[in-house]
C-alpha positions in Angstrom: 0.1 0.0 -0.3 2.5 2.6 0.5 4.4 1.7 -2.5 1.4 2.4 -4.2 1.1 5.7 -2.6 4.3 6.8 -3.6 3.6 5.6 -7.2 0.3 8.0 -7.3 2.2 11.0 -5.4 4.6 11.0 -8.0 2.5 10.4 -10.9 0.4 12.9 -9.6 3.2 15.4 -8.9 4.7 14.4 -12.7 0.9 15.5 -13.7 0.9 18.6 -11.9 4.1 20.2 -13.3 3.1 19.5 -16.8 0.7 21.5 -16.3 3.6 24.2 -15.0 4.9 24.8 -18.0 1.8 25.7 -19.9 3.1 27.4 -23.3 2.3 31.6 -22.0 4.4 34.3 -21.2 3.3 37.1 -18.6 3.9 40.3 -19.2 2.3 43.4 -17.9 -0.1 41.9 -15.3 -1.2 39.4 -18.4 -0.7 36.4 -19.4 -0.4 35.0 -23.2 -1.1 31.8 -24.9 2.0 30.9 -27.2 1.6 27.9 -29.6 3.1 24.7 -28.9 5.2 24.8 -31.7 7.1 28.0 -30.3 10.2 26.9 -28.5 11.0 29.2 -25.5 14.1 30.1 -26.0 16.4 32.5 -23.3 15.6 36.2 -23.7 19.2 37.3 -25.6 19.1 40.6 -23.7 17.8 42.2 -21.1 15.2 43.8 -23.5 13.4 41.4 -24.4 10.9 39.7 -21.5 10.2 36.7 -23.7 12.0 35.3 -26.8 11.0 31.9 -29.4 11.9 30.3 -31.9 9.0 28.4 -34.5 10.7 26.9 -37.3 13.2 29.8 -38.1 10.8 32.4 -37.7 12.2 34.1 -34.0 9.4 35.8 -32.0 10.5 38.2 -29.4 8.2 40.1 -26.1 9.2 43.4 -25.5 8.2 45.8 -22.4 9.6 48.8 -21.0 6.6 49.9 -18.6 4.2 53.0 -18.4 5.7 55.5 -20.3 8.5 54.3 -21.6 9.1 52.2 -24.9 8.1 55.0 -27.7 5.3 55.9 -29.4 3.3 53.6 -31.6 4.0 55.3 -34.9 7.9 55.9 -33.6 7.7 51.7 -33.2 6.2 51.1 -36.3 8.7 53.5 -38.5 11.9 51.7 -37.2 10.1 48.4 -37.5 9.4 48.9 -41.2 12.9 50.9 -41.1 15.1 47.0 -40.6 14.5 46.6 -43.9 16.6 47.3 -46.8 14.2 48.3 -49.2 12.2 51.5 -49.0 8.7 51.9 -47.4 7.2 51.3 -50.6 8.8 48.3 -51.8 8.2 46.4 -48.3 3.8 45.3 -49.1 3.8 46.8 -45.6 0.7 46.7 -44.0 -0.4 48.9 -40.9 -3.9 47.8 -39.2 -5.6 49.4 -36.0 -8.0 47.0 -34.3 -9.6 47.6 -30.1 -9.8 43.8 -28.3 -10.9 44.5 -24.7 -10.2 48.0 -24.1 -6.8 47.3 -25.4 -5.6 49.2 -28.9 -3.7 46.7 -31.3 -1.6 48.3 -34.0 -0.2 45.4 -36.3 2.4 46.1 -38.8 3.4 43.8 -42.2 6.4 43.8 -43.7 7.8 42.0 -46.3 12.0 42.3 -48.4 15.2 42.0 -46.8 15.2 42.3 -43.5 18.5 43.4 -41.9 18.7 41.2 -39.3 21.7 42.1 -36.0 21.4 44.2 -32.5 20.5 47.5 -33.2 24.2 49.3 -33.2 25.6 46.4 -34.1 26.6 45.0 -37.3 23.5 43.8 -39.7 23.5 40.4 -41.7 20.9 40.9 -44.7 18.2 38.2 -45.0 16.6 38.5 -48.5 13.2 36.7 -48.4 11.9 37.5 -45.0 9.1 38.9 -43.6 7.5 40.6 -40.7 4.8 40.8 -38.8 4.5 43.3 -35.5 1.7 43.5 -32.6 2.4 47.1 -30.5 0.0 46.6 -27.7 -1.7 49.8 -25.9 -2.5 49.1 -22.5 -2.6 50.7 -18.8 0.8 49.8 -17.9 2.4 50.7 -21.1 2.4 49.3 -24.5 3.7 45.7 -25.3 5.7 45.0 -27.8 5.7 41.3 -30.2 7.2 40.8 -33.4 8.6 37.5 -35.6 11.0 37.9 -38.7 11.8 34.9 -40.7 11.9 33.8 -43.9 8.7 34.9 -45.5 7.0 31.4 -46.1 7.6 30.6 -42.1 6.2 34.2 -41.4 3.5 34.4 -43.4 2.3 31.2 -42.2 2.5 31.1 -38.6 0.7 34.8 -38.7 -2.5 33.1 -37.4 -1.3 32.2 -34.5 1.0 34.9 -33.7 -2.3 37.2 -34.2 -4.1 34.7 -31.6 -1.1 34.9 -29.4 -1.3 38.9 -29.6 -5.3 38.7 -28.5 -5.3 35.9 -26.1 -3.8 37.6 -23.1 -6.7 41.0 -23.5 
C-alpha cells in the first residue's frame, strides 16, 4: 500500500508539474497563450521579456513599462526601417483594432530584413517578413514581433495574431 501511495504521488507530481509548463508568457499583468510549436528560448538581451523560435522564425516580446518604449508610430517606422528596401517596396500593411479595451496596431512587411542588434553589424536576410503587434494598455505598451523567412512568417501569422489577442 505504501508503494502504491508513493507511485500515485509521483504520478500526480509529474502531472502537476506538466501543467505549470504551459506555453505562455506573462507581461504587464497579462498572460498570453503561445502555440506549442513555439520553442522557448532564453532572451538574448535584458530588453526582451520573452523569446521564441518557430522553425527559423523568431518571436520576441518587449515591455518597458508606462511612458516608455516610444510611440506606436515611432515603433512602426523603426520596424519598417529594419528592412533594406524603402517602405513603398515592402508591401507594408498597418492595421489598428480595439480588443477588450486595448488598442492593437499590427504591422507586416516583406523584403530584405537587416538582422542584428540595434547598434551592431547588420546581416541582410533576403525574402524575409515581419509581423509585429503593439498592444497599448494601462501599464504601457507591449511589443511582440516575429521575423523570419517570408513563407514561415506568412504561415504563422494566424497563430501570432491569436497569441496577441489571448492576453487581453
